[in-house]
BAVEX-420774 format. One record per residue (C-alpha): y, x, z; residue in one letter; chain; residue number from 1. Coordinates in steps of 0.02 Angstrom, whole numbers, always signed. Each point is the difference from the previous one (the first is absolute). Layout:
     c2     c1     c3 aa ch   i
      Y      X      Z  A  A NUM
...
***
This chain:
     c2     c1     c3 aa ch   i
  +1644  +2313  +5785  M  A   1
    -13    +47   +185  G  A   2
   +186    +25    +14  R  A   3
   +157    -97    -62  K  A   4
    +80   +109   -134  M  A   5
   +193    +18     +7  P  A   6
    +76    -89   -140  E  A   7
    +99   +152    -61  Q  A   8
   -162    +90    -25  W  A   9
    -54   -110   -155  G  A  10
   -151   -100    -32  S  A  11
   -185    +33    +37  A  A  12
   -134    +47   -124  D  A  13
    -64   -156    -84  A  A  14
   -182    +51    +17  L  A  15
    -15    +67   +180  T  A  16
   +147    -70    +83  G  A  17
    +45   +171    +67  L  A  18
   +166    +90    -33  Y  A  19
    +26    +65   -174  T  A  20
    +19   +182    -44  R  A  21
   +182    -14    -18  Q  A  22
    +19    -60   +181  V  A  23
   -107   +142    +49  G  A  24
    +98   +132    -80  E  A  25
   +161    -75    +63  G  A  26
    -70     +0   +174  Y  A  27
    -66   +181    -11  L  A  28
   +180    +48    -70  H  A  29
    +92    -86   +132  H  A  30
   -114    +77   +145  Q  A  31
     +9   +179    -69  L  A  32
   +183    -12    -28  E  A  33
    +21    -41   +180  N  A  34
   -117   +148    +53  S  A  35
   -138   -106    +63  R  A  36
   -170    +87    +14  L  A  37
   -134   -102    -97  L  A  38
   -182     -1    -23  T  A  39
    -54    -63   -175  V  A  40
   -178    -50    -43  V  A  41
    -47    -45   -180  M  A  42
   -162    -94    -28  I  A  43
    -94    -10   -164  N  A  44
   -159   -100    -29  P  A  45
   -106   +108   -121  R  A  46
   -115   -138    -61  A  A  47
   +119   -128    -64  L  A  48
    -16    +53   -178  K  A  49
   -183    -28    +12  Q  A  50
    +29   -177    +87  V  A  51
   +114    -49   -139  N  A  52
   -126    +58   -138  E  A  53
   -151    -85    +79  R  A  54
    +73   -161    +67  W  A  55
   +172    -26    -81  G  A  56
   +178    +27    +45  H  A  57
    +12   -164    +97  A  A  58
   -131    +65   +116  Y  A  59
    +88   +171     +7  G  A  60
   +158    -96    +59  D  A  61
    -96    -78   +139  R  A  62
    -54   +174    +56  V  A  63
   +179    +51     +8  L  A  64
    +49   -162    +91  Q  A  65
   -139    +29   +132  R  A  66
    +52   +182    +22  M  A  67
   +180    -61    +27  S  A  68
    -63   -117   +132  Q  A  69
    -91   +140    +91  I  A  70
   +155   +113     -9  L  A  71
   +106   -140    +72  N  A  72
   -122    -15   +147  E  A  73
    +42   +182    +48  H  A  74
   +194    -31    -35  A  A  75
    +48    +36   +184  A  A  76
    -26   +177    -25  A  A  77
   +119    +20   -156  F  A  78
   +174    -36    -26  A  A  79
    -34    -51   -174  M  A  80
   -143    -38   -125  I  A  81
    +26    -11   -183  C  A  82
    -94     -6   -165  R  A  83
    +48   +159    -75  W  A  84
    -73    -21   -165  D  A  85
   -157    -71    -88  G  A  86
   -136     +9   +132  A  A  87
   +100   +127   +117  R  A  88
    +73    -49   +171  F  A  89
   +136    +95    +94  L  A  90
     +5    -17   +193  M  A  91
   +158    +72    +91  I  A  92
     +8    +42   +186  S  A  93
   +153    +45    +90  S  A  94
    -71    +13   +169  S  A  95
    -71   +153    +86  E  A  96
   -173    -86     -3  Q  A  97
   -133   +100    -82  E  A  98
    -72   -106   -146  P  A  99
   -170    +79     -5  E  A 100
    -91   -126   +116  E  A 101
    +83   -144   -106  V  A 102
    -63    +87   -164  L  A 103
   -175    +14    +65  S  A 104
     -5   -184    +46  A  A 105
    +79    -47   -164  L  A 106
   -127   +110    -97  Q  A 107
   -144    -86    +85  A  A 108
    +66   -174    -30  R  A 109
    +37    +43   -181  L  A 110
   -163    +87    -36  S  A 111
    -97   -160    -32  C  A 112
   +118   -145    -40  L  A 113
    -66   -181     -1  H  A 114
    +93    -81   -145  V  A 115
    -20   -184    -47  D  A 116
    +41    -64   -175  A  A 117
    -28   -168    -76  E  A 118
   -166    +44    -79  D  A 119
    -69   +141   +116  R  A 120
    +20    +80   +170  A  A 121
    -53   +179    +19  A  A 122
     +5   +153   +120  E  A 123
    +81   +131   -102  I  A 124
    -10   +174    +43  P  A 125
   +176    +75    -22  I  A 126
    +22   +173    +39  H  A 127
   +185    +37    +41  V  A 128
   +100   +161    -15  L  A 129
   +137    +32   +126  T  A 130
   +132   +117     -5  G  A 131
   +111    +39   +146  L  A 132
   +169    +97    +10  A  A 133
   +132    +12   +130  R  A 134
   +184    +14    -44  S  A 135
    +99   +165    +19  K  A 136
   +182    +36    +17  A  A 137
    +81     -6   -160  G  A 138
   -141   -108    -88  D  A 139
    +44   -125   -127  D  A 140
   -115   -138    -54  V  A 141
    -71    +94   -152  G  A 142
    -53   +155   +108  A  A 143
    -73   -111   +134  L  A 144
   -100   -100   -122  I  A 145
    -56   +158    -91  A  A 146
    -71    +68   +161  R  A 147
    -92   -164    +34  V  A 148
    -74     -2   -172  E  A 149
    -47   +183     +5  A  A 150
    -91    -35   +168  D  A 151
    -97   -141    -82  M  A 152
    -42   +106   -150  E  A 153
    -68   +135   +118  R  A 154
   -116   -139    +79  Q  A 155
    -56    -51   -173  K  A 156
    -41   +182    -53  C  A 157
    -91    +19   +163  A  A 158
   -110   -152    -32  L  A 159
    -40    +68   -178  L  A 160
    -57   +167    +63  T  A 161
   -115    -90   +132  V  A 162
    -76   -121   -125  A  A 163
***
């Protein structure tokens, strides 16, 4: 991981080395409780199911590990990065910095991952969906996550209508 995790936050996700969802939820709760303004970004690779079906779950795990490495390369722009669930990642910024530039760079890097495995190496086209939400006064974790997921769903629907 790019940063040393405070011991009271718990352990890292075994597969990716990123913070766990439990840690991410605790961090969000603490920040919102202290009225901190946050920007939350969720990243979801759309093609992971196809990767798992075509090359197996071990290769899909390598994709998640490679994605985690790339996310960590952009860690300076975020206070925390965690594996939210399955293939989804959550990135939390507590700065005034606008994350759009970082997101563009991330999407470009993630759009064609080079993943090495024991018996194969491949460039895998991975389309990532991203959702973005900013905290509002009175937010709790559930409300903020609901907005970031709704933003990601809007993006997904827009892609489906274009295709």
